[in-house]
N, C-alpha and C positions, 0 to 999 in steps of 0.2 A: 503492499499500498504506497510506504514510504517513497520508492523508487516514481510510482506511478503519478504522485502526488507532485514530485519535482519535475517530472518532465512535461505536466499541465501548465506548472508556473511559471518555468525556468527553464528549460529546454529549447532550443530554437527550432525544434521538429514541431511543436506546435505552433509557436510564432508565424512560424512559416505556414502549415497550416492555415492559419486567421487568414494570413497575409496575401495567401492563395484565392482564398474563397473571398474577402472583400474586393480581389481586384478583379475576379469574375463577375462580379454584380455589380462594380462598377463600370466595367466593356459594356455588357449586357445592357443598362440603363442608357449609356451613352446612347448605342447603335438605338436604344427604342426610342430617342428622345428625337436625333436626327432625321430619322425615317415616319418621324409622328404622325395622323394625321388624322381630323374628326372621322373619317369615315371608319376608321380600325378598331374603335370599340362601339359596344353596345350604349351605351352613356346619349348618344346621339342619331345613330345609326341601328333601324330595327334588323337591317344584314350585314352585319358589323363583315370589312371583308380586313382581316387582319393581317391575311397572307403578305399583305405590302409592307410587311412590317421587317426590319432588317433581321431584327431579334423577336419575333414570332410574336404570339400571346401574348407570352411572357412580359416581353418588351414591350407591347403598345397600353397594356393596363400598367404597367410602373411607371411609364412616360405622363401616363393621362395623371396617375397620383399625383406626380411630382408637379407637373402643371398647375391640378387645381390648386395644391398647396400654395407654391411659391413662385406662380406665374413666370414669365421669362428669367427670374432671377433661378429658378429649379436647377438653369446648365451647370450651375457653379457644383451641383450636389455627384454625377458622376466625375468629374477631376476632382473632386476630393475623397473619392472611394479611394480611386486609382492612386492617389498622393498617400492614403493613410496603408495603402498596400504594399507600395518601395518601400516606404518607411520601415513597416512592420518589416518586412525581408531584409531590409541592410541591416536592422539596428533593434534592441529591445525598445517598445515603444512604455515609454510612464507618463501616467497619469491620460490615460484613454480617455476616460470617461468626463475629464473637466474637459478635454480638448471638444469632445464633441459637444457637449453640449454651448462651448464658446462660439463655433462654428455654427449652431443653431440658432443660436443670438444675433450673430452677422450673418447670419442666411435672412433669418425676418427683419433686419432692418432694412438691410437691399430690396426686399419686397415689400418695403411700405414706404423707401424710397420713390420706383417706383411704379407703382401706384396713385404717388401723391403727382405725378406727372403723368395720369395715364392718355391722354389729351396726344402725346408727344411719344407713346409707347403704342398705343393704339393698333397701328400699321403694322408694327412688328409683331402682335400677337394675334395678328389674323391669322396667321398660319396652323396656330395651336388653339384657333376655335377662342381666343381669349381677349376679342375685342373689349369688353367694358371691363374685366380683371386682370392685368399685365399683372398685376403684382398677385397674385392668388387669391383662395377665401384668406389667407391669413391678413395679405397686405391690404386687403381691402377692408377686413375687421379694424385692421389698425388705424389705417390711415385714409379709407372709402367714407363710401356713405349709407354705412351697416348701422342706420340709426344714430341717433343721439351721442351713443357713447364711446366715439371714435375719436382718438387723439387727436385729432386738425380741432375735433369741436370743443375740445378740453384746453389746448394749450397752443391753439393756431397752428398755420400752416407753417411759419416763422420755426416758431420754439418744437414744433414736432421733429420738421427736417432736424434742427440742431443734434437735436436728444437720439435720432436717427442716424448722424454722420458720429457724433461721439460715439455711441455702440458698438460702430460699426469700425469705427477706429480702434478701438479698445480690445475687439475681438482679434481684430489683425495682430495687434503687439503680442496677445497673449499666445495664439495659434505659434505666431513665427518668432518667438522673444526678438521683437526686433525693437532697436534701442533709439527712439525719435529723435533721441540729441544726435548718437551716432550716424540714425541715417543722416539727419538734416549735415551735419559737417561731409558726409560723405558727398554728397549734392555741392555742398559751397567748394570742398577739394578739385572736384570732376570740371565745375563750372571755370573754376581759376584757372584750373590746366589748359582748358580747351582757349581760354582769353592768353593765356600764355605760347600756346602754339601759333595762334594769330597772327599775334606780336611779333612772332619770330618769321613768321612769312613774309615781311613784311622787309624790302633788302632797306638794309641802314650803311651808309659809307661808313669806314670805317675812322674816319676822322672824329664823327660825332660819339665815340664809344668815351671822348673822351670828357664829356659835358658832365657825367654823371657822377663824376668824380667827390665832389662834396657832401654829394649820399655816403659816404664812408663811413659818418657817423650812424648811421641808422642801426647796422644790426646788433650794435649792443642794446639796443631798446627791445630787441625781440628775446636776448639774454638774459635779459631781467624780469621778462614778464614768464620765461618757458620752466623757468627751476621751480615755478611756486606749484606745481601738481606732484614735483619728485615728493614734497615733505607729507602729504598725503600718501604718501605711499605706508609711512607709519602707522597710521590707523589699521588695514588691514592685518597688519602684522601679532598687532595686539588686543584684535577685536574680541571679545565674549565668544563663546560656542558652543551656548545651552542651546539655541535654534540654529543648530548647522546647515539646515537647506535652507530659510532665509538667508544666514551670513554668506555663506558662499555665493550666494547669487549679488547680493551687492558687491561682493566684493570684485565680481568679476566684471560690475558695470564698472565699478568704478577706476579697475586698471584698465579695461579695454579703451575708457576715455582718458587715460591718463597716459598710451602708449599713440591715439592719435594727436594729443599734444605737447607729448613731452619728446623733441631732440632726442637724434641716436646719442647712445651713449656709447664711446670707446676709448675702451682701456689703451691709453699711451702715454707718453712721455715726454714731457716738453722738448722740445730741439733747442739747439744753442741759439744765442742771440743772433747770431751771422745768420745762420740760417734765413731768417725773415725778410734781413735787406735782398736774399738773393729774389726773394719770392713778391716783390713788390708787383709788379706788372702782372704775373697769374691773380692776384689778389686782387685786383683793382678790375678788372674783368669778370669777376668770381662776383664781388656786390654790387654789380650793380644789372643784377642779373635776378635778385632776390631769389638765392638758392634756387633758382629755376635751370632750364637748361639753358648752357653756355655753348657759343658755337662758334671758336670752340674756347676752349679752358684758355689759352694765354698763348700769346706770338711769341718765340722765342728770338732774338736779335742779335745774340752771341756767340762767338767762336766762326767753326767753320761753319756753319748751316744757320746762317744769319735770319734766313727767310722760313725755314719750320714751323709749320704748325701743326700743334696738338689735334689728335682727331678728336671729333666733336660728338657730341651725346648724342645727336640725330642716325648715326650710325648701328646703336645698341638697340634693341628690339626694348619697345614697351613693356610693362610689367603687365600680364594679363588678369584684370579683374577676376578675385579667387575670394571663398569664403574665411572669413576669419577663424575657421576652426570648429571646434564643440560648440554648440550652444549652450546656453546658462542652465537650462534645466538636467543635460547629459551629465554638466561637470558636478552639478549637487549632487543628482544619484551615481555618479562615482563618488563624489566623498563619502556618500552614506555607505555605499558598498565597502571602503576602504576604511571607514572606521569601525563598521562591524564586523571584517577579515581583521583588523587587528583584534578584535575584542575577544575574538574567536581564539586565538592563537595566546591568547593571555596578558596582550600589550593594552594598556589601559591610556586612550592617548585621543585627542579632539583635532580637524582640521580646520587652520587661521589663517589661511589663507592660501589663493591660488594663481600660481604665474602661466599665461597659458603663451606657449610659444609656435613655430611655426611645424612640427613634427611630435612633440613633444608637450607636456603640461606637464608641472611640478608642483605637487600636493603640497602645503606646510602643516606640518602635523607638530601638534606640543603634548609632549610625552609625559604622562600625571609625573606628580614626586615619588621618587625612585626607582622609578623605570629606567633601565639599563640602556644607554643606544646601542650598545654591543648585540644586545637581542634585537631590534628591530634593523640592523644592517644584517640581520644571520635571517630574516626573514623571505629576500627577494623574492628567489622562488616558489619559497609559498605564497605568496602574494600573487606573481605571473599568475600560477594558474589558478589562482580563485578570480582572479579580476578579467581573466581571457585576454592577455597582454601576452603581444611575444614575446617582450622582454621587461624588467620593471629595474631601473637604476637608484639606490638608497645613497640620499648622502646625509650624515647620522655624524654632527651636525652639520649644518647649512654654515659654512664661515662668517661670522659677522654676526650670527641671528641665534638666538636661542630656541630655534625650532631644529625639527629633521624634514630633506625634501625628498617626498616619493615621486620619481619622476615617468611618469605613465605616457603610452604613446595615444595618440591622437587619432582619432577614427576615421579624420581624412586628413592628409599629407598637406601644406601648404608649401611650395616652391619659392624658390628666394633667387631673385630674377639678378642680374649684373646691375644691370640701369639704375635698382634700386642703393643700391651703396653707394657706385660714381656721384649719384644727386642727394649723399648727404653730406651735412656738415664737416665731419672729419676728415673725409678726401676731398671738399673743395678748397676746405679753409686754409690747407696749403701746413699747415704745420706738423706733419709727417713729411721726414727727407723722402725716404721712400717706402710707400703706404702698399699695404698688402692688404687687397682684397679677400677677406675669408667666409663671413658669415651672420647671422642672428642667433642672440642666444636663445635661453627659454622664454625670457621677457619679452620677447619680439623688436631688441634693441640691435643694430645694429654696428656691427664688432669688425674694425681693423685696428691694424697694428704696425710698428714702424720698422723694416728691418733694420733702418744705422743705430737703433737702440738695443735689440735684442742680441748679439749679433749676427744670429748665423739661427738657420732653420732648419731642422729634424723632419721629414715628412714618413712615417710610415702607417702599413695599413694593407689589408688581404685583396689580391684580389678582385677590383670590381666593386670596392668601398666607398669609392669616390675620390681616390689620390689624384687622379691624371686629369681631373673637371678642377679640383683644387690651383694645380700646378698652372693649366690653363689660365683660369681664374685670375690669379697673380703677375700673371705675364703679360697679360692684357689689361690690369689693370697699372702695373709701371710703365706700359709702351703711352698709357692714355695719361701720364703725368709727366712726364720727362722723352726732353730730345735727345738726339746721339750724344749733343755736345754738354749735356748731365748728366747721362749713364748708358753704362755700354754694357752688352754682353756676352757672356760665356754659358754658351749652350754644349750639354752632353746628351745624347738619347742612343746608350748604344741599342736599345731597339729598333732605329730606325722609322719610327712611323708618330711619336708624340709630338715632335718638336717640327713636323713637317713644313707645318704656315709659317714655320717664322723662319725660315731660309732667306737667305740677301735682304736681310732687315737693316738698315743704316747702323742700329744700337749695335750689331755683333761687334765684337773682336776678329772672330774669325768665323769662315761656316760652321755648322753646324755639327759637333764630331761626334760618330758614329762608330769610329772605334775605339775600339776599350784600353786595344793595348797605346793610342798617342792622347788618353787622356793624361797622362804623367807630365808630357812639353806641356801642356795649357795649363798643368798644375806648375810647372816647373817655370814659366813664364810669370804667372799670375804671383811669386813670391821673389823674383827678381823687380816684379815689378814695385812691389810692399818695399823694398828694401830702395827702390831708386826714387818710392817718396819719403821715406822716412831722411833717405839723406836731402831731399829738396827742402824737407821739412825745422830739418835744424837750422840748414843757411836761411830758412823765413826767420825762423824765429818763434813756432807755432807747433803749436801738440796733434792737432787735427786736419783732416781736408774742410771742413764747414769754416776751422780757422785760415786754412790756407786760402781759399777761395775768395774771403772776404777780404785779406790782405789790401792794401797800396800799396802801388810800387813808390811812390813818394816815402812812406814810411821805408819800409825794405831797404831804401837807399839811402837814406837818413842813417841807417843802426847800422849797416857793414858797409857802406860806400869807402873806410877806407882799409878794409881786412881784404873786399869782396872784387877790389880793380870798381872802374867806371862804372858807371849807368847803363849803359849802352851793353857792356857786359854782363851785369847782372841781370837784366832784363833777358841776355839769349840764352843765360843759363837755367831760368825757373820759369816753366809756363805758366800763364797769366791765370787758369784754371784749370782744376783737373774734376774727370769725372766720377761717379760711383760707378765700380763695376761687381756686377753682380750675376757669379758661375752656377748655375741651375743644372743638376745631376741627376737623370732622372731616375734611372737604378742601378743603384750602387752597389746591391749582390752582384752584378755580372762584373763589375770593376776589383769587386775587390776578388773573386773568382780566379780573375785574370792575374793580377797584378797582386796583391795585396798589402804588402809591402811599401810599394812605392805611392801606392795611392794612400794608402793609411796616414802613414808619417807626411806627404806630401796633404794633406786635407789637416790633420793637426797643426802643422809648421802654420797654416794660414788662418785656422780657427785661434789660435792662442794670440795672434799678434796683428791683424790684418784690420782691424775694427779702427783705429787712429787713420791706417792710411783711405778708408773709404772702399774696402775689400769684403764684399759679403759672400755667404754663399747658403744655398739651401738643396740640401740633401732629399731624396726618395726612394725609398724600397717599398716593396712589394713583399720581401722576404724577412721578417724583424725579428731573427734569431742574434744568438751571438755571434755568431761567426761575422753576422755583417756590420751589426751593431755595436762594435767592440765597447771596450770601457775606453779606449782613448779617444773614441769620437764620442760617446755619451758627456763624458768629461769638459769637452769643447762644445757640446752642442744646451745648453740650457733651458732652448724654448725647443718645446717638441709637439706635432700636432701626431694624433693616433686616431686612428677609422678603425673601423669595425674589424676584429680577431681570429681567430675560431680558436684560439686558447690563450686562457688566462698567464701561460706563464710568457706568454708574446705583448701581452700585455706588459708584464711586469721590465719586459725587455727595453720596451719604449718609455715608457713612463716611472718607473719604478714604482709601482704601483697596481692593482684591477681595476678594472673597471670599461677598458674597449671591449672588451668580450661580449657585455650587455649592449652593446650601441645595435641600432637596426640598419643601419648600410645608407647606399647610394645618399652620401654624404656628411652622414652624422658620425661627427665628430667630438672627439674631450683635446683641450688647447692647453698645454701647460704655457700660463703667458711670462714673460721677464720681470723679473725681481719679487715672486711669487711661487709658493707651493700648491695654490687652489688650482684645483682645475674649472674650466669654464666648458661649457656643451656646446657646441653649436652648429646650427645646420648651415650647410655648405651652398655657398651662394652657385646660380646654375650659369654658364658661358655657352651658348653655340656656337656649333662649329661656322656658321654665318658671320657671326659676332664678331668672333678670331679671324675669320677670312677680309671681312671689310678694314676691320683697325687696321691688321697689317699691309696690306693694299695697299693703304692709305698712307701708311708710312715707307713705302717702299716705293711708291709715283712719287713724291717728294724730292729723295733721292738715293744714289747709289751706295752698297753698302762701301767702306772704307776698310778696310783690311791692313791690321798691324804686319806689315813685311816679314820684321824679326819671327815672328810662331807659324804665322801664315806657309811658309815655306816650309818651314820645319815639319808641319801638319800632312801639307800636300805630298810632302817626298814620301811616297809608298812604300820604299824599301826601308826606314826607319823601322827599329825594336827597340824594343826596354833593353836593358842590361838587367841581369839578374842583383841581388841586391848584394850577394855574398860573390865575391871573385876570385875564392878559396877553389883549389880542385876538386875533383869528384871526391875521388879517394878521403878526403876530410870529411865534407858531406855522409859522404858512404857510416865512417866509423862513427858521426852523429847521430846518422840513423838507427844504426842498430841498438845505439846506448838507449837510441827511444825508445825502439820496440823492446829492447828488452826490461825495462823498466815498466813498460805500459799492457806488456802482454800482448797489445794492438798490432796490426801490420795495415794500415789503412794510407792512401794519398793525402788526404785529407786529415790524420794524424799527425803526419811527418810537415802535412802545410802550414798547419795552426803552429808545432812547438820549436820548428827550426825558423818557421818566418820567413818560409821561401816560395817563391810562388808556384803555382799548379803545374807548369808546366817541365820544370825543376824537380819535383818533385813524388812525380809523376813518373821521370829519368832514372830517377835515384831510385825509383822501387822497381822500376825493370832492372837496374846493374843489379838490385836483391836478386831479383828471381833468375837472373842467369847465374850468379854465382850457387842457386841450390837455395838459399834460407830460406825463403819465402814462396810459394806456391802460385800455379797462375790466376787471375782474376776470379773470383766467385760472387758475380752479379754485384749486384750495392753492398753486401758484406765484407767484411775484411780478410785477409791472404791469410793463409794456411803456414803454421810457422812451422817449415820440416825439418830445422839441424836445434837442439839444443845449446842457448846463448851463452850460457856459461860455459859452455866450453871450447876446444877449437874449433875455429870459424874457418871456409873456405877460402880462399884466394882466387880472385883472377884481374889482374893487373892488365891485362889484353885487354877483355871486355870494356874495364874502366876505360882505358885510354881511346878504344875504338866509340866507346858511347860519348866521348868526350869530344872526341874530331868532328 
């Protein structure tokens, strides 16, 4: 009996059956009403011909009954039934009885309004034989001429119409959980965007853009008004939860309004003062647009690309209107189920706040006194089963708050479009030297980071989790912000397909490197460039790249004129400005497989010293294991991004903690930001292939790439090969390999490669030498080789074979 009761009340089978029945009833009624004629029923014809009705006898009488009750307004009834059927099939319906009552009330008000304007609707009612009753019997009883007790006779036409409109709007609000204030803000924002687009369509001379300069003082007024809603956020966090259902709805409405009003929150550090002076021109162009589209962001008139124009926002796809996620009733029901589930597991807690994001909703729960947060953390799998969720992530506690967070996936995912973040204030303000466009957090706020402050980034995750999309979004954002004079790129793409669209960009130092054996040449050039820049910094008396670019030649001559020679000599020795250099490696695992020692040493040296020189690295891999993300790399890459991984150990390898294994994939990520150990969950931004092609083509059409000859010739040399890390003979390596095998009791190429710190090719050659000597057996698939002799005894020698292999 207990199982049957559960099936009827909560099991999806019963809900699906009810939805199908309601859907069939709605379709039959809709067909019957569309093909209805008065001759089909016996009430108007002694010989009814119901066969002409598409839904037959049942459809004709159902349509007759609906028209008699509500008149023309009854056309909404089958639509409502079909909508209820779809809602029942997709998710569990809540408070269905109340919604039906609100629908009947709204339908009654609508029929009354139609009856009040009977003369206008009579022509439309001729087909259903309701010439004098377009509002049906119910509408005529309320607003027609059925005696003196109609509302028109009591309240008058104006009062009755106002009453109907008020209750009709109220029923719509209750049915769809629509916030009138939020709806009004949406309309106002849409009208404002249309107005801005019309303004941009009018061509204006470039010289006239200088006129809005005095308006530069206006944006601070907006900053003073917008922070006010942020203070209100503290109220939901401490609100009493005695009536959780009502409180959660109020919290949701308040927080949705705050998201619409508050500016995007960006976790960034302020740039050094000299950076502001170098961005005066772009900032003036942006301020005149009032945070709207800017075509383009800025015109760069310095260096070799004086006429270079940054890509305009019109190249990006506009965001597609989409729902803001779960409705208030759904969130209230989920919070109630969550609270009851915690009580079932012996944890007393109350939901005190809700933060809704694009993909997940964070429910803030306040544990009762004496409840340990460790108990809440251990319930993630049990709660996921209870909530029918794919996975649940628990933050216990949320840093900076006295509550725990339970992140539950939304019933529908909302996409984060690239243009939304590019239009954010952080990206357009110019306060970030190298802005990285990432995505939105669980509060719906746009998040961007400054690569110059990180100063390096490590990205890892399983295949298909969103790593490549994130890399493309980062590169596209940098191209939207910087000219080739301000930023240069070194792109490494061992898979040969990820960075194909960026070939021949004017920002490239060398063409996209696809040969893993030649990556060490690129790293060596970057190290030489770093040392060269440090020498220039010492001569100029500065400490970092922003200070070097902001210096004045006159000041430099006054300080070092006696020591460095004449003014002409000083100018010729030091460049006026230097660009940032960003090195992006798409698949680190392939490089570590080919030449681990060389690659790891080059990355470690750059990561430790290159921040002041303006050289920054972004590494990505889809194999987050300790052989790829070594301790040396992790020590120099404090900022990391983890996408969904399959194992908890992979999450620990990337973030030094678990959590990435509970992500949802498709751009869902955990970010370890600079300067803190607090993880931030983001939904990654989506950049389409069309947007990437349009932006890269826009950059390519303006100027040709100017590769640096010093490294370009070496990269293009087809005969170049990497030297091995150890210049000693094979005999010494073989003896070391035998000692490793003796200690580990394991003969495998990967073991030798890791312990001897040599490349894979050399390790495989050493293993072949050991096989020729009869020390180990032939390869046995993916497992280690068999050890054929006792390594503690006499070891056979085969010097000739070794010499042949060496040659």
